[in-house]
C-alpha positions, 0 to 999 in steps of 0.5 A: 925625041929619045936618045938611042940606049947608051951601050956603056951603061954601067952595071951596078957593080961597076958603079963606083963613088967618088970615094971608090965604094961600090954599090951593095948588091943587097941594096933594095934598089939594086935588087929592084933594078935587076928585076925590072924589064928595062927593055920592054919598058923602054919600048912602051915609053919610047912610043909615047915620045915625039921625034921633035924638040929637045932630046928627053932624058934617058927612059931608064932615068925617067922610068926609075925616077917614076918607080922610085917616086911611086914606091916612096909615096912621093909627090911631084 
């Protein structure tokens, strides 16, 4: 089961840490996130999910984690 898109999704510029620091616009992950066609990936991802069971993580979290894992050559 996929949760609907969160209309309150923060842009990286609006994200702040507990210490009030902002994300650096030149950070490689911030730049990559701006280039990814999230809506297209979410549609493909969502088609593979069931309507039954526990709600899944946000597609953006799942896809982002997979991208980071692959980019850094990490294992499961």
